[in-house]
Short mmCIF file of the C-alpha atoms (twelve columns), coordinates in Angstrom:
data_MODEL
# 
_entry.id   MODEL 
# 
loop_
_atom_site.group_PDB 
_atom_site.id 
_atom_site.type_symbol 
_atom_site.label_atom_id 
_atom_site.label_alt_id 
_atom_site.label_comp_id 
_atom_site.label_asym_id 
_atom_site.label_seq_id 
_atom_site.Cartn_x 
_atom_site.Cartn_y 
_atom_site.Cartn_z 
_atom_site.pdbx_PDB_model_num 
ATOM 1   C CA . MET A 1   146.459 0.471   -52.719 1 
ATOM 2   C CA . ARG A 2   149.587 0.606   -54.774 1 
ATOM 3   C CA . ASP A 3   148.192 3.607   -56.859 1 
ATOM 4   C CA . ASP A 4   147.531 5.442   -53.527 1 
ATOM 5   C CA . PHE A 5   150.793 5.377   -52.301 1 
ATOM 6   C CA . ALA A 6   151.898 6.193   -55.995 1 
ATOM 7   C CA . ASP A 7   149.810 9.412   -55.677 1 
ATOM 8   C CA . LEU A 8   150.689 10.665  -52.072 1 
ATOM 9   C CA . ALA A 9   154.768 10.278  -53.293 1 
ATOM 10  C CA . ARG A 10  153.918 12.170  -56.380 1 
ATOM 11  C CA . ARG A 11  152.160 14.695  -54.784 1 
ATOM 12  C CA . LEU A 12  154.539 15.101  -51.771 1 
ATOM 13  C CA . LEU A 13  157.498 15.265  -54.069 1 
ATOM 14  C CA . HIS A 14  156.096 17.998  -56.095 1 
ATOM 15  C CA . ASP A 15  155.337 19.939  -52.605 1 
ATOM 16  C CA . ASN A 16  158.793 19.575  -51.477 1 
ATOM 17  C CA . GLY A 17  160.240 20.580  -55.061 1 
ATOM 18  C CA . TYR A 18  161.273 17.740  -56.336 1 
ATOM 19  C CA . SER A 19  161.217 16.257  -59.912 1 
ATOM 20  C CA . ILE A 20  161.355 12.625  -60.489 1 
ATOM 21  C CA . LYS A 21  165.255 12.856  -61.585 1 
ATOM 22  C CA . ALA A 22  166.065 15.128  -58.521 1 
ATOM 23  C CA . ALA A 23  164.235 12.184  -56.475 1 
ATOM 24  C CA . ALA A 24  166.072 9.475   -58.167 1 
ATOM 25  C CA . ARG A 25  169.438 11.005  -57.897 1 
ATOM 26  C CA . ALA A 26  168.795 11.777  -54.131 1 
ATOM 27  C CA . THR A 27  167.779 8.112   -53.284 1 
ATOM 28  C CA . HIS A 28  170.195 6.527   -55.576 1 
ATOM 29  C CA . TYR A 29  167.433 4.781   -57.659 1 
ATOM 30  C CA . ASP A 30  166.924 4.312   -61.690 1 
ATOM 31  C CA . PRO A 31  164.766 7.663   -62.627 1 
ATOM 32  C CA . ALA A 32  162.816 5.173   -65.349 1 
ATOM 33  C CA . TYR A 33  161.832 2.813   -62.502 1 
ATOM 34  C CA . LEU A 34  160.748 5.698   -59.924 1 
ATOM 35  C CA . SER A 35  158.566 6.812   -62.926 1 
ATOM 36  C CA . ARG A 36  156.721 3.634   -63.235 1 
ATOM 37  C CA . VAL A 37  156.336 3.393   -59.283 1 
ATOM 38  C CA . LEU A 38  154.808 6.780   -59.230 1 
ATOM 39  C CA . GLY A 39  152.609 6.304   -62.110 1 
ATOM 40  C CA . GLY A 40  151.095 3.589   -60.499 1 
ATOM 41  C CA . LYS A 41  152.576 1.212   -63.129 1 
ATOM 42  C CA . GLN A 42  154.787 -0.890  -60.783 1 
ATOM 43  C CA . ARG A 43  154.705 -1.694  -57.195 1 
ATOM 44  C CA . PRO A 44  157.684 -0.219  -55.283 1 
ATOM 45  C CA . SER A 45  159.890 -1.849  -53.168 1 
ATOM 46  C CA . ARG A 46  159.692 -1.564  -49.404 1 
ATOM 47  C CA . LYS A 47  163.419 0.069   -49.453 1 
ATOM 48  C CA . LEU A 48  161.960 2.637   -51.938 1 
ATOM 49  C CA . ALA A 49  158.994 3.437   -50.003 1 
ATOM 50  C CA . GLU A 50  161.317 3.899   -46.701 1 
ATOM 51  C CA . ALA A 51  163.745 5.874   -48.894 1 
ATOM 52  C CA . LEU A 52  161.183 8.175   -50.267 1 
ATOM 53  C CA . ASP A 53  159.595 8.728   -46.926 1 
ATOM 54  C CA . GLU A 54  163.485 9.578   -45.475 1 
ATOM 55  C CA . LEU A 55  164.022 12.106  -48.286 1 
ATOM 56  C CA . LEU A 56  160.582 13.574  -47.174 1 
ATOM 57  C CA . THR A 57  160.948 13.637  -43.875 1 
ATOM 58  C CA . THR A 58  157.889 11.801  -42.978 1 
ATOM 59  C CA . GLY A 59  158.564 9.580   -40.264 1 
ATOM 60  C CA . GLY A 60  157.553 6.350   -41.684 1 
ATOM 61  C CA . ALA A 61  154.189 7.790   -42.545 1 
ATOM 62  C CA . LEU A 62  154.433 7.483   -46.647 1 
ATOM 63  C CA . ALA A 63  156.147 4.277   -45.990 1 
ATOM 64  C CA . ASN A 64  153.421 2.647   -44.058 1 
ATOM 65  C CA . THR A 65  150.476 3.768   -46.257 1 
ATOM 66  C CA . LEU A 66  152.216 0.719   -48.353 1 
ATOM 67  C CA . LEU A 67  150.867 -2.637  -47.249 1 
ATOM 68  C CA . ASP A 68  153.095 -5.648  -47.560 1 
ATOM 69  C CA . PRO A 69  152.205 -8.231  -49.780 1 
ATOM 70  C CA . ASP A 70  150.544 -10.231 -46.893 1 
ATOM 71  C CA . GLY A 71  148.585 -7.191  -45.893 1 
ATOM 72  C CA . ASP A 72  147.723 -6.341  -49.526 1 
ATOM 73  C CA . SER A 73  146.351 -10.023 -50.310 1 
ATOM 74  C CA . ARG A 74  144.128 -9.549  -47.151 1 
ATOM 75  C CA . VAL A 75  142.471 -6.781  -47.912 1 
ATOM 76  C CA . SER A 76  141.755 -7.916  -51.682 1 
ATOM 77  C CA . ARG A 77  140.408 -11.056 -50.365 1 
ATOM 78  C CA . GLY A 78  138.270 -8.757  -47.639 1 
ATOM 79  C CA . LEU A 79  137.330 -6.673  -50.826 1 
ATOM 80  C CA . ALA A 80  135.873 -9.900  -52.662 1 
ATOM 81  C CA . ASN A 81  134.165 -11.763 -49.756 1 
ATOM 82  C CA . PRO A 82  133.608 -9.011  -46.942 1 
ATOM 83  C CA . SER A 83  131.393 -11.482 -45.405 1 
ATOM 84  C CA . ARG A 84  134.658 -13.464 -44.428 1 
ATOM 85  C CA . LEU A 85  136.255 -10.590 -42.622 1 
ATOM 86  C CA . ASP A 86  139.460 -11.466 -40.524 1 
ATOM 87  C CA . ALA A 87  141.380 -9.475  -37.907 1 
ATOM 88  C CA . GLY A 88  144.520 -9.470  -40.283 1 
ATOM 89  C CA . THR A 89  142.503 -7.063  -42.961 1 
ATOM 90  C CA . VAL A 90  141.023 -4.797  -40.062 1 
ATOM 91  C CA . GLN A 91  144.453 -4.405  -38.685 1 
ATOM 92  C CA . ALA A 92  145.848 -3.633  -42.041 1 
ATOM 93  C CA . LEU A 93  143.314 -1.005  -42.744 1 
ATOM 94  C CA . ALA A 94  143.913 0.278   -39.339 1 
ATOM 95  C CA . GLY A 95  147.548 0.607   -40.103 1 
ATOM 96  C CA . VAL A 96  146.974 2.650   -43.040 1 
ATOM 97  C CA . LEU A 97  144.523 4.854   -41.320 1 
ATOM 98  C CA . ALA A 98  147.387 5.505   -38.574 1 
ATOM 99  C CA . ALA A 99  149.737 6.521   -41.405 1 
ATOM 100 C CA . TYR A 100 147.330 8.690   -43.208 1 
ATOM 101 C CA . ARG A 101 146.839 10.536  -39.936 1 
ATOM 102 C CA . ARG A 102 150.788 10.822  -39.441 1 
ATOM 103 C CA . LEU A 103 151.098 12.425  -43.191 1 
ATOM 104 C CA . ASP A 104 148.475 15.335  -42.169 1 
ATOM 105 C CA . ASP A 105 151.222 16.444  -40.256 1 
ATOM 106 C CA . ALA A 106 153.424 16.971  -43.276 1 
ATOM 107 C CA . MET A 107 151.305 17.405  -45.942 1 
ATOM 108 C CA . ARG A 108 148.713 20.042  -47.438 1 
ATOM 109 C CA . PRO A 109 145.540 18.684  -47.068 1 
ATOM 110 C CA . GLU A 110 144.538 19.380  -50.819 1 
ATOM 111 C CA . SER A 111 147.714 16.631  -51.188 1 
ATOM 112 C CA . ILE A 112 146.045 14.405  -49.424 1 
ATOM 113 C CA . ILE A 113 142.610 14.416  -50.267 1 
ATOM 114 C CA . PRO A 114 142.394 12.006  -53.624 1 
ATOM 115 C CA . ALA A 115 143.976 9.398   -51.482 1 
ATOM 116 C CA . THR A 116 141.998 9.757   -48.485 1 
ATOM 117 C CA . LEU A 117 138.764 9.301   -50.414 1 
ATOM 118 C CA . THR A 118 140.064 6.465   -52.227 1 
ATOM 119 C CA . GLN A 119 140.762 4.743   -48.732 1 
ATOM 120 C CA . ILE A 120 137.294 5.625   -47.556 1 
ATOM 121 C CA . ARG A 121 135.904 4.026   -50.130 1 
ATOM 122 C CA . VAL A 122 137.478 1.092   -49.626 1 
ATOM 123 C CA . VAL A 123 136.776 0.720   -46.031 1 
ATOM 124 C CA . THR A 124 133.182 1.490   -46.954 1 
ATOM 125 C CA . ARG A 125 132.560 -0.915  -49.486 1 
ATOM 126 C CA . THR A 126 134.044 -3.622  -47.108 1 
ATOM 127 C CA . LEU A 127 131.955 -2.664  -44.051 1 
ATOM 128 C CA . LYS A 128 128.758 -2.909  -45.986 1 
ATOM 129 C CA . GLY A 129 128.953 -6.612  -46.245 1 
ATOM 130 C CA . ALA A 130 131.278 -7.529  -43.528 1 
ATOM 131 C CA . ARG A 131 129.888 -10.180 -41.079 1 
ATOM 132 C CA . GLY A 132 131.080 -11.804 -37.935 1 
ATOM 133 C CA . PRO A 133 133.082 -10.733 -34.754 1 
ATOM 134 C CA . TYR A 134 135.461 -8.603  -36.625 1 
ATOM 135 C CA . ARG A 135 132.751 -5.911  -37.751 1 
ATOM 136 C CA . ASP A 136 132.488 -3.713  -35.040 1 
ATOM 137 C CA . GLN A 137 136.363 -3.067  -35.174 1 
ATOM 138 C CA . LEU A 138 135.896 -2.529  -38.702 1 
ATOM 139 C CA . THR A 139 133.360 0.166   -37.933 1 
ATOM 140 C CA . ALA A 140 136.016 1.882   -35.699 1 
ATOM 141 C CA . VAL A 141 138.185 2.196   -38.804 1 
ATOM 142 C CA . ALA A 142 135.330 3.226   -40.977 1 
ATOM 143 C CA . SER A 143 134.029 6.039   -38.309 1 
ATOM 144 C CA . GLU A 144 137.574 7.110   -37.742 1 
ATOM 145 C CA . PHE A 145 138.351 7.315   -41.801 1 
ATOM 146 C CA . ALA A 146 135.335 9.256   -42.333 1 
ATOM 147 C CA . GLN A 147 136.058 11.730  -39.399 1 
ATOM 148 C CA . PHE A 148 139.456 12.152  -40.862 1 
ATOM 149 C CA . GLY A 149 138.246 12.473  -44.440 1 
ATOM 150 C CA . GLY A 150 135.833 15.309  -42.929 1 
ATOM 151 C CA . TRP A 151 139.211 16.929  -41.076 1 
ATOM 152 C CA . VAL A 152 141.120 17.032  -44.198 1 
ATOM 153 C CA . LEU A 153 137.750 18.482  -46.364 1 
ATOM 154 C CA . ALA A 154 137.355 21.003  -43.692 1 
ATOM 155 C CA . GLN A 155 140.923 21.921  -43.760 1 
ATOM 156 C CA . ASP A 156 140.429 22.400  -47.441 1 
ATOM 157 C CA . ARG A 157 136.886 24.532  -47.133 1 
ATOM 158 C CA . GLN A 158 135.050 21.991  -48.982 1 
ATOM 159 C CA . ASP A 159 132.647 22.294  -46.285 1 
ATOM 160 C CA . ALA A 160 129.332 20.274  -47.516 1 
ATOM 161 C CA . ARG A 161 131.554 17.560  -48.427 1 
ATOM 162 C CA . ALA A 162 133.181 17.448  -44.968 1 
ATOM 163 C CA . THR A 163 130.069 17.980  -42.946 1 
ATOM 164 C CA . ALA A 164 128.360 14.536  -44.701 1 
ATOM 165 C CA . PHE A 165 131.661 12.679  -43.704 1 
ATOM 166 C CA . LEU A 166 131.479 13.861  -40.116 1 
ATOM 167 C CA . ASN A 167 127.994 13.069  -39.527 1 
ATOM 168 C CA . THR A 168 128.479 9.516   -41.260 1 
ATOM 169 C CA . ALA A 169 131.625 8.975   -38.712 1 
ATOM 170 C CA . VAL A 170 129.085 10.078  -35.657 1 
ATOM 171 C CA . GLU A 171 126.462 7.774   -36.802 1 
ATOM 172 C CA . LEU A 172 129.256 4.838   -37.329 1 
ATOM 173 C CA . ALA A 173 130.428 5.738   -33.663 1 
ATOM 174 C CA . ASP A 174 127.228 5.886   -32.301 1 
ATOM 175 C CA . GLU A 175 126.425 2.236   -33.882 1 
ATOM 176 C CA . ILE A 176 129.205 0.678   -31.670 1 
ATOM 177 C CA . GLY A 177 129.030 3.082   -28.604 1 
ATOM 178 C CA . ASP A 178 132.487 4.488   -29.277 1 
ATOM 179 C CA . GLY A 179 132.502 8.021   -27.490 1 
ATOM 180 C CA . THR A 180 135.756 9.344   -28.315 1 
ATOM 181 C CA . LEU A 181 135.147 8.256   -31.770 1 
ATOM 182 C CA . ALA A 182 131.891 10.224  -32.003 1 
ATOM 183 C CA . ALA A 183 133.358 13.366  -29.819 1 
ATOM 184 C CA . GLN A 184 136.196 13.670  -32.289 1 
ATOM 185 C CA . ALA A 185 133.626 14.028  -35.028 1 
ATOM 186 C CA . LEU A 186 131.801 16.541  -33.401 1 
ATOM 187 C CA . ASN A 187 134.915 18.531  -32.546 1 
ATOM 188 C CA . PHE A 188 135.615 18.833  -36.483 1 
ATOM 189 C CA . LYS A 189 132.228 20.213  -36.906 1 
ATOM 190 C CA . GLY A 190 133.226 23.007  -34.504 1 
ATOM 191 C CA . TYR A 191 136.547 23.539  -35.884 1 
ATOM 192 C CA . LEU A 192 134.832 24.067  -39.733 1 
ATOM 193 C CA . ALA A 193 132.289 26.334  -37.931 1 
ATOM 194 C CA . ARG A 194 135.279 28.331  -36.748 1 
ATOM 195 C CA . GLN A 195 136.609 28.155  -40.527 1 
ATOM 196 C CA . GLN A 196 133.442 29.730  -41.604 1 
ATOM 197 C CA . GLY A 197 133.014 32.378  -38.953 1 
ATOM 198 C CA . ARG A 198 130.190 31.064  -37.219 1 
ATOM 199 C CA . PRO A 199 130.419 31.127  -33.298 1 
ATOM 200 C CA . GLU A 200 126.912 30.141  -32.874 1 
ATOM 201 C CA . GLY A 201 128.219 26.553  -34.672 1 
ATOM 202 C CA . VAL A 202 131.680 26.938  -32.864 1 
ATOM 203 C CA . ALA A 203 129.846 27.076  -29.389 1 
ATOM 204 C CA . ARG A 204 127.093 24.316  -30.337 1 
ATOM 205 C CA . TRP A 205 129.354 21.554  -31.691 1 
ATOM 206 C CA . TYR A 206 132.149 22.058  -29.514 1 
ATOM 207 C CA . ALA A 207 129.874 21.959  -26.370 1 
ATOM 208 C CA . ALA A 208 128.148 18.642  -27.823 1 
ATOM 209 C CA . ALA A 209 131.761 17.227  -28.201 1 
ATOM 210 C CA . ALA A 210 132.650 17.904  -24.553 1 
ATOM 211 C CA . HIS A 211 129.428 16.290  -23.487 1 
ATOM 212 C CA . ALA A 212 129.183 13.372  -25.590 1 
ATOM 213 C CA . PRO A 213 128.777 10.131  -23.454 1 
ATOM 214 C CA . GLY A 214 132.396 8.490   -23.374 1 
ATOM 215 C CA . ALA A 215 134.395 11.250  -24.483 1 
ATOM 216 C CA . HIS A 216 137.963 11.157  -23.130 1 
ATOM 217 C CA . PRO A 217 138.938 13.949  -20.274 1 
ATOM 218 C CA . ALA A 218 141.437 15.513  -22.338 1 
ATOM 219 C CA . GLN A 219 138.683 16.072  -25.531 1 
ATOM 220 C CA . ARG A 220 136.286 17.205  -23.016 1 
ATOM 221 C CA . LEU A 221 138.820 20.048  -21.641 1 
ATOM 222 C CA . GLY A 222 139.910 20.925  -25.227 1 
ATOM 223 C CA . ASP A 223 136.325 20.755  -26.410 1 
ATOM 224 C CA . MET A 224 134.939 22.905  -23.314 1 
ATOM 225 C CA . LEU A 225 137.877 25.396  -24.006 1 
ATOM 226 C CA . GLN A 226 137.086 25.910  -27.331 1 
ATOM 227 C CA . ALA A 227 133.493 26.166  -26.951 1 
ATOM 228 C CA . ALA A 228 133.985 28.843  -24.513 1 
ATOM 229 C CA . ALA A 229 135.816 31.226  -27.204 1 
ATOM 230 C CA . GLY A 230 132.739 30.572  -29.053 1 
ATOM 231 C CA . MET A 231 130.655 32.106  -26.582 1 
ATOM 232 C CA . ALA A 232 132.799 34.747  -25.567 1 
ATOM 233 C CA . GLU A 233 132.544 35.897  -29.223 1 
ATOM 234 C CA . LEU A 234 128.719 35.707  -28.572 1 
ATOM 235 C CA . GLY A 235 129.220 38.203  -26.166 1 
ATOM 236 C CA . GLU A 236 127.786 35.527  -23.529 1 
ATOM 237 C CA . ARG A 237 130.918 36.279  -21.165 1 
ATOM 238 C CA . ASP A 238 130.029 34.878  -18.232 1 
ATOM 239 C CA . ALA A 239 128.878 31.127  -19.994 1 
ATOM 240 C CA . ALA A 240 132.524 31.282  -21.340 1 
ATOM 241 C CA . LEU A 241 134.124 32.070  -18.084 1 
ATOM 242 C CA . ARG A 242 131.935 29.192  -16.259 1 
ATOM 243 C CA . MET A 243 133.204 26.621  -19.147 1 
ATOM 244 C CA . VAL A 244 136.970 27.661  -18.517 1 
ATOM 245 C CA . GLU A 245 136.435 27.235  -15.106 1 
ATOM 246 C CA . ASN A 246 134.571 23.667  -15.793 1 
ATOM 247 C CA . ALA A 247 137.605 22.938  -18.228 1 
ATOM 248 C CA . GLU A 248 140.392 23.671  -15.716 1 
ATOM 249 C CA . ARG A 249 138.918 21.416  -12.965 1 
ATOM 250 C CA . LEU A 250 139.757 18.658  -15.573 1 
ATOM 251 C CA . THR A 251 143.282 19.409  -16.162 1 
ATOM 252 C CA . ASP A 252 144.839 16.814  -13.458 1 
ATOM 253 C CA . ALA A 253 142.268 14.066  -14.999 1 
ATOM 254 C CA . ALA A 254 143.122 14.716  -18.654 1 
ATOM 255 C CA . ALA A 255 146.877 14.927  -17.698 1 
ATOM 256 C CA . ALA A 256 146.800 11.714  -15.724 1 
ATOM 257 C CA . LEU A 257 145.671 9.389   -18.799 1 
ATOM 258 C CA . PRO A 258 147.264 8.885   -21.882 1 
ATOM 259 C CA . PRO A 259 145.328 10.767  -25.278 1 
ATOM 260 C CA . PRO A 260 143.041 8.716   -26.857 1 
ATOM 261 C CA . ALA A 261 143.998 7.132   -30.131 1 
ATOM 262 C CA . THR A 262 141.730 8.942   -32.391 1 
ATOM 263 C CA . ALA A 263 143.213 12.307  -31.096 1 
ATOM 264 C CA . TYR A 264 146.773 11.460  -30.147 1 
ATOM 265 C CA . TRP A 265 147.925 15.134  -30.181 1 
ATOM 266 C CA . LEU A 266 145.912 15.657  -27.271 1 
ATOM 267 C CA . THR A 267 148.712 16.256  -24.748 1 
ATOM 268 C CA . PRO A 268 148.271 18.914  -22.194 1 
ATOM 269 C CA . GLU A 269 151.056 21.019  -23.992 1 
ATOM 270 C CA . PHE A 270 148.318 21.178  -27.046 1 
ATOM 271 C CA . ASN A 271 145.471 21.845  -24.831 1 
ATOM 272 C CA . ARG A 272 147.436 25.046  -24.094 1 
ATOM 273 C CA . LEU A 273 146.478 26.184  -27.675 1 
ATOM 274 C CA . ASN A 274 142.908 25.561  -26.511 1 
ATOM 275 C CA . MET A 275 143.454 27.358  -23.400 1 
ATOM 276 C CA . GLY A 276 144.914 29.994  -25.653 1 
ATOM 277 C CA . LEU A 277 141.743 30.356  -27.836 1 
ATOM 278 C CA . ALA A 278 139.675 30.706  -25.170 1 
ATOM 279 C CA . HIS A 279 141.331 33.527  -23.461 1 
ATOM 280 C CA . LEU A 280 141.666 35.401  -26.817 1 
ATOM 281 C CA . GLY A 281 137.799 35.213  -27.127 1 
ATOM 282 C CA . LEU A 282 137.418 36.607  -23.742 1 
ATOM 283 C CA . GLY A 283 139.844 39.335  -24.733 1 
ATOM 284 C CA . ARG A 284 142.366 38.395  -21.817 1 
ATOM 285 C CA . HIS A 285 145.551 38.846  -24.769 1 
ATOM 286 C CA . ALA A 286 148.307 38.623  -22.335 1 
ATOM 287 C CA . ASP A 287 147.342 35.419  -20.980 1 
ATOM 288 C CA . ALA A 288 146.485 34.336  -24.345 1 
ATOM 289 C CA . VAL A 289 149.652 35.067  -25.810 1 
ATOM 290 C CA . ASP A 290 151.310 32.916  -23.107 1 
ATOM 291 C CA . HIS A 291 149.238 29.914  -23.548 1 
ATOM 292 C CA . ILE A 292 149.487 29.908  -27.309 1 
ATOM 293 C CA . THR A 293 153.444 30.410  -27.172 1 
ATOM 294 C CA . ALA A 294 153.498 27.619  -24.749 1 
ATOM 295 C CA . GLY A 295 151.455 25.229  -26.687 1 
ATOM 296 C CA . LEU A 296 153.149 26.030  -29.411 1 
ATOM 297 C CA . ALA A 297 156.632 25.321  -28.218 1 
ATOM 298 C CA . GLY A 298 155.574 22.162  -26.367 1 
ATOM 299 C CA . LEU A 299 154.407 20.332  -29.681 1 
ATOM 300 C CA . PRO A 300 156.575 17.492  -30.878 1 
ATOM 301 C CA . PRO A 301 159.266 18.564  -33.765 1 
ATOM 302 C CA . GLU A 302 157.007 16.288  -36.232 1 
ATOM 303 C CA . LEU A 303 153.813 18.558  -35.371 1 
ATOM 304 C CA . ARG A 304 155.246 22.033  -35.238 1 
ATOM 305 C CA . ASP A 305 155.242 23.036  -39.187 1 
ATOM 306 C CA . ALA A 306 152.057 20.960  -39.138 1 
ATOM 307 C CA . PRO A 307 149.653 22.841  -41.714 1 
ATOM 308 C CA . TRP A 308 146.990 22.965  -39.250 1 
ATOM 309 C CA . THR A 309 148.996 24.824  -36.669 1 
ATOM 310 C CA . GLY A 310 148.728 28.113  -39.181 1 
ATOM 311 C CA . GLU A 311 145.407 28.590  -37.589 1 
ATOM 312 C CA . HIS A 312 147.081 29.081  -33.577 1 
ATOM 313 C CA . ARG A 313 149.917 31.155  -35.449 1 
ATOM 314 C CA . GLU A 314 147.219 33.481  -36.725 1 
ATOM 315 C CA . ALA A 315 145.488 33.426  -33.309 1 
ATOM 316 C CA . LEU A 316 148.899 34.443  -31.780 1 
ATOM 317 C CA . ARG A 317 149.634 37.176  -33.856 1 
ATOM 318 C CA . ARG A 318 145.968 38.687  -33.166 1 
ATOM 319 C CA . ALA A 319 146.685 38.559  -29.642 1 
ATOM 320 C CA . LEU A 320 150.171 40.288  -29.727 1 
ATOM 321 C CA . ALA A 321 148.554 42.762  -31.858 1 
ATOM 322 C CA . ALA A 322 146.328 43.365  -29.220 1 
ATOM 323 C CA . CYS A 323 148.357 43.910  -25.969 1 
# 
């Protein structure tokens, strides 16, 4: 996984306008050493990983993609002999996944895709031979990694590959009966349909996500609102209004629980963005402006400039233009 860290760090430095010499100067490291690390020829020290993380303001996410020697050894053993999977291996892979999810809030999707796909291959290969009491836990990690792969590919409009990963994510989630994972993969299929300009798909997949068995109330709330936006665009205004009313009934239940781990961003403030999309679809432009503005302002600082917020900023622009 050292090569994946090198790929991510190299791309993120490039995205932020840093040459190797400039990055070495800013972090007080030898340029030759940094060059070897970024070329995948030498394992970075934890201190270098943290220095790059601080330079690039990725909030620990970049450094956390780098396993410590024990975690690296566990994953290597797990790959070599997946039938003897242990808890430490699963925890190490889950930690890397969490770091990748956070990196998505700082990096352009095209920069994170290559390393993400490598990680998915590692987890999938391990899962194929996994046995014993930790297999279900690894299946959950594999499902979420496939879901995440589908998400970043959808952002980059690699539609066919995104769909394949999201289908795999649903199948793996169903294998272990994890409704939140299945619902989130279906949600991302709705997102992809929206990027494709297919309101039928928007309504279909978000409605499916909202009614997935075991979905979290915050997921149901957001998915109903986005399904309503699709229905409104199809001219099914009454059905869209009913969906909005049903979603609003979930507001208290959603706010009373922490968001699911697979959709950690689903706070009440974030769902204001989804409410804004529903109102925009219904032609309630002033309400859309209020909700989207409040939703963007309510995002945590580390999410406010995330690449995926561009869709909501464009929706706000359209709502303001129609007022």
